[in-house]
N, C-alpha and C positions, 0 to 999 in steps of 0.2 A: 292491424293483423288480417291474414288475407290466411281462412278457411282451405284447404285439396281437400279433396274424395282422392282417396285409390282406386282404379277402377280395374276391370283386367281386361288385357290389352294379350290376343294368344294364349301364348302360353306364360307367360308377363305379367307381371303389376305396373300399371303405371299411372302418373298424372296428368291429369290434366289442367292447363296452367292456363289462365283464364285474361282476357285481353291486356287488363290492365297493370297482373304482373308480365308479362312479355311485352308491355311496355316501358316498365320501369327498368327493367330490365335491359330492354336493348335491343333483342333477341325477339328472329321469330321465324320460319317454318324452315326447317332444314336447320339451323347454326347450330353449334353447341355448348354448352352448360356443365357447368364441370359443382358438382358435390364435391365439399371438400368439408370436412373436421376440424372444428376448435381447440383452444384449449381446454377450454369447458367444458369439452362432449355436444358441445350444439352443433348442429351441420347444419352447412350451410353452402347456396344454391346461388351460383354467381353467373357470370359470364365475360369474366375473367380468372384467366390461373397464370398463376406462380411461375410454373415451370416455360410456359410460350410466353412471358412477357421476360427469363431471364433470357430466351437463346435468341429473342429476340435484340434483346440488347444489345447485347454478343455479337451477331450478325452484325450491328451498328459500326459499335468501331470493327469490326474490322474491316466494314467500307472506310471510314474512317482513314484507317491507316494504308490503308492500301486508296486510296483515292486519284492518287494523281496517276498508279498503274491501269486502273480503271476506267479514268478515261485515254487513257491513251489505245489501249485495247477495244473501246469503241470508232473510233475512229475509219 
């Protein structure tokens, strides 16, 4: 377990993530992380967004469906 301390950042309160946590999350300065609530009520911090993953999957399906059209347009 990694213990984090809340700190004042301007008019907000923030958390500074140690290098170890950044490496485990696979993120760096400027990346987006997501705080989600689990069914049990606990909060989870991750670099994975289920909504974004769903949108990417839909985009990939669309590109697969119209692959020939995209190739013809690329010429």
